[in-house]
N, C-alpha and C positions, 0 to 999 in steps of 0.2 A: 503495499499500500504506500503510495505517495504521502509525504507530510504536508501538512497545509501551513507547516511553520517555515515560511520562505518570504524573500522581499517581494516578490510578485503579489503574493496573497495579501499581505500587508498593505500594500500599496493599493489594493481594491477594497479592503474593509475599512481602513482608519483615516482620519486626518492625518495630514503629513507634519505633525509637530513634533515627532520624535526622531532623533538620528540613532535609531537602533543597531546595534552591534550585530553582523549577521551569525548570530549564535542561538540556536534554539535549546533553551533550558529545559530539563524535565525534573531535576531535583538537586538537593544539596546535602551535605553531610560535613559537619565540622566548620572548616573554613573553605570547603570546595565547594564548586558547583559543577554538575555533570551535563552535557549535552545529549541529544537523542541518540547519538553514537557511542555513549558511555565514555567519551573523552572527559577528563578530569581538568578542572581550572582553577587555580589559586585565586580566590575572590579578594582583592585589595580594595574594593569599593564597597561592600557589604549592603547593596541595596542603597545606595547613596547614604552612608552611616545609619541604616536602620537596624541592620541585624548585629546588634551588638554581642549576642551571644552565638554568633554563627548559625548553623542550619541542623536542624533535628535536636536541639537540645530537650532533652527530657522534662525538665521541670516545666519548661513552658508548654510542651504537648500536653502534659498531664492537666496542667491549670485550665488550657483551653478545651479540652476533651471533657473534663468534669463539669466546667461551667455550660459548655454546649448541650450538655445532656439536660441541664436544669431548665435554662431559658436563654435563648439568644439575644431577643431584643424584647423589650417592654415599653421604652420611652421614658422620658424624664418626667412623666405623671406620678411615678412611683418611686418609692425608696428601694434602692438596690444595693445589696450588701457588698458587691465587687468596688462599686463606686466608693462606699463610706471607706473602706478598707485601704483603697488607694490614694484617695484623698487625704485620709490620716498620714500615710507615709510621707507624701509631698510636703504636708505641713510641718512634720516632725524633721525632714531634712533640711527645709528650707527656713523655718522659723517663721512663715509668714501666717497669714489668718484666714483664708478663704480660696477656694478653688472653683473653676468653671471648667467643664470639660468639654472639648471640640471634636473634631474628626481628624484634624490636619494641623500643621503648623501655619499656614497661611489663616486657616480660620482662628487660630489662636492669636494672631496678628490681629485680625479684624476684629475680634471681641475686645484686645487691649486698647486698639484705637477708639472704640465707641465707650469704652468705660474711662478712658483720658478725658475723652470731651465731656462726658456726663460729669465727671468730677470736676472739672474746671467749670463747667456752667453753675454748678453748686457755691463756687468760691464767691459769686457775685459780680466777677469781672465779666462783662459781655465780650470783650476783646480777647480773652484768655482761651484761643481756639487753635493756636498754631502746635504741629506736630513735627519733630525735626528727627531727622536719621542723619548717618554719617555717609561720606563720599565711599565710592566702593562696595556698598551693602548689597545684601539681598535679603527681602524680608517675604516675599511670597509674589504670587501672580493674580491674585484678584484685585480688584481695582483700589482699595484702599492700601492693601500691601504693597502693590507694584507701585503706588504713589509715593511710598517710602524708599523703593528700591532705586539706587543711584546708577545703575549701569544701564547706559543707553540702549543696548541690544534688546533689553527687553521691554522698552518703553515704546518703540519706534510703531507709529501707525496706530497707537491708543489713545492719543489726545481726544479730548481734554481728560486729565487726571484728576484726582480729588483736590479741591482747592484747602487752602491752609497749611500746606506741607512744604517741606524745605529740607535743605543739606546743610551739614557742617563738614568741612575738609577732615579727613581722617587724622587723628592725632595733632591737629593744629589748633594749640591751645588760643591763639590770637583770634582765630576764625571762630572759635567756641565761644569767646567772650563777646564777639561782635554780633552773634547770631541770637543767643539768647537773650530774651528779655521779659518783662511782666506779662506779654502776651503768649509766651510759651506755655503749652499745657503738658507736653511730654516730650522726653528725648529718647528714642529707640537705638538701643546699642547691641551689636554682636561683640562680646568681649574678646571672640576670636572669630575673625570673618572666615566663613568657610568658601562659598561661593566666590568671594573676593581674592582669593588665593592664599589662605591660612597665614591671616596677618592679626597680630594681637595688640588690643588698644595698650598704649602706654599708662604707667602708673601715674606720670604728672597730669596726663589729661583726665583721668578718674580722679584726681584729688581736686583739680579745677571744677570738674563737673559738680562734684560734691558741694563744693563751696558756692557755686552759682545756684544749687538747689536750696540752699539756706537763704540767699537772697531774692531769689523771683519764685519760689514755691512752685515748682514744677515736678512730674513724676519721670522718675528713671525706669526705664522698661529694658529688662535685659532679655534678648532674644537668644534662647539656648536651645534653637531647634535643632541646630546641628551639632554644636559644641556639648550639648547637656547629657545627663545620664551616663556619666563616667567618661566621656571619650577623651576629655582631656587630664585625666588621673583625679579629679573631683567630680562630685556629682553635677555641679553646674560650674560653668568656667568662670563666672564672676566670683567664685569662692577663693580664686587666687588673689583677690584683691580686696583691700578693706572697704568694703561698701555694702550697702543694704538697699538692694533695689526695692522700688514701691510695686513693680509687677515682674513677673516672670513667665515667659512664653515658652513651651517644651512640647515636642512633638517625636519626629521619626523614630527613635528607639524605644520610646515610652511603651508602645503597644506590644512590644516583643515581636514585631512584623505585621501587626494587624493595625488599622488606621485609628490613631488616637492623638488628641492633642490636649494641652491643659493651659490655662492662665491662673498663676498663683498670685495673690494680692496680700498686701500689707494691712495692717489696721487703718491705715490712712484712707484706703479705698474700700474697706469691706462692706460698707453700707451705701454704697454708691448706687448699686443695680436693685432696681425693685423688680417685684413679678412682672412679666411682659416687656421688659426693657431689652432682653436678648434672650435668645434659645437656640436649640439645634433638636432636631428629631433623633438622630443617631449618636450625637455626642456622648461620650460616655457609656459606650455600648458594654454590657456587662461581659461579655466574653473578651473584649479588648482590655477592660480594666484588670479582669482577673490575671489575663497575662502580662499587664503591666505591673501588677503586685509581684508576681512570681520572678519577674525579672529584676526589681529591687532588691527582694530577698536575696536572689543568687548574686547579685553584684556586692552586696556586703557580706553574705555568708562565705562565699568564695574568694574573696579579697581580690576581684577582678580588676577592680580601680587602680589597687597597687600594681597588679600585674600589667595593666596597661602602660603605666608610667614607665615601668622596667623594660618592657619590651620596646617601647616607643623610644626610649634612649637608647637603646641597642642599635636600633634601626638608624638613628641619626648619627651615630657613630660609624656605623657600616657605609652610610651614604657619604659622610665627610671623608672616609678613607676612599671612596670612588672618585670623588671631587679632587683629590690629589692628582690622579692621573687622567681624568676625563675633564676636559675644559668646558663640554657641554653645560655641565653643572655651573649655575651662578651663584645659587643661594639655597640653603635648606632651613625651614622652619619647621618646628617639631613642639606640640603640645600635647603630650600622652600619645595617642594612637590617631592624631590629627597632624598630618604632615603634608608639607607643600615643598615640592622642589622646583625651583626655576630654573627654566634650560634656555638656551639661546637659539631656539627655533620653536615652531609651532609643535604645542605639546600634542596634539593629535597624532603626530607621526608616531610617537612613543606608545600610546593607546593602540595602535594598529600593529605595531612592531610585537609589542608585549602578547598581545592575542596570538599571534602566530605560534608563541613560545607557551601559550596555555596560562597566562597571567592577566589578570584583569585589572588594569589601573583605570584612573580617570583623568581628563585633562580640564582644566578651568583657568580664567582670565588669561585665554589665549598660550601663555608659554609657561603653565604650571602644571605639573604632575602632582596630582591629588591623590593621597594615599589614605583611606578610610577603612582597614580593615577590621574585621570582627575584634571585640577587645580580648578574646580568647587565644588570639594566635600565638603560637609559640615561636622563639627565636629560630628553631629548626625551619619551620613553614615559612617565615619571614625571609630566611636565607634565600629561598627559591626566588623571591621577588629581587632581591640584590643580584643574585646570580643571572637573572634575567636582564635586569638593566646594564650591568657591566657588559654583557655580551652584546648588548645593541649599541652602547656607547663606544665598544672597541671596534665594532664594524663599521661605524661611522668615521673612523680616524683612517 
């Protein structure tokens, strides 16, 4: 029988908005994916940072199976135990006050934008509506989230965007001081920019942001959609800094591979939303929440975040050694298992060459090889990626 999983059928069935790899995946195990011909691929992408525990984790499977047998969906008209258990975990970890569950990262951003504007409206200032983000950021693809996204390629042809939004130059303290005023309602920040090429915010920028919050009374919103759930070695990337965000948006790994997002809020905003102000039919799905609870339990009980820090440091050392002999490598940025390698040509070349060697890597910001492997990856498994890149760089010279 001829497989329907091919580029021709894809072209017939779908809108043309994905540049899919020519790879028909059937299943995964550990840190590997397998195609329909049983070829094995080392996955250094993990579903774009989603599959924190890799593939086939028994704790996740058991949690999903057990909850699916009870009830798959009921809506937020009812109290559901998996939601309550996961919300309690997130509040314990963050020290914040309230949770709203969504289906995705962009929906979490949209909810946080609405909450920020509603909070500002209650302040008594009619002009306090502006929501700012940073240059080179990525917050999502719906209209609100896209209006905060500073990369032109995601915006072209979609004007007009949401009014009352703006951008601060990344790590530019003087621009930060110029842009924030008494009309600022919120500033959205990825403490480590993922789609932007794995760049971390500076401590000096964070300290100035905190001072300005004291002066102008706005919300600091941490976008932890890609960097959260242990990827940088702490549960949230903002925890590497001395700062208390007012809102935290989390998604990607949160549902253990199932669609799930959340907004976590401080006491400052805990009473802003009233019944009917915002909602979702599927957000906080009980199966996804059960998986999320199992994910968090595993991250802590198996010390997986500590493992991610150690393995990430090993990968950086190995890449640094490669850079001594391969001039294609210009810079290496590593925060736990969130790694960016700036190269001197279009990084899409390395995606294709790695695929030939059955290693899956990702390209972002034109010339950055992005590595987001499962947090469970071992040094021995990571060595396969290092060897692959070494071979490609050597063949270029």
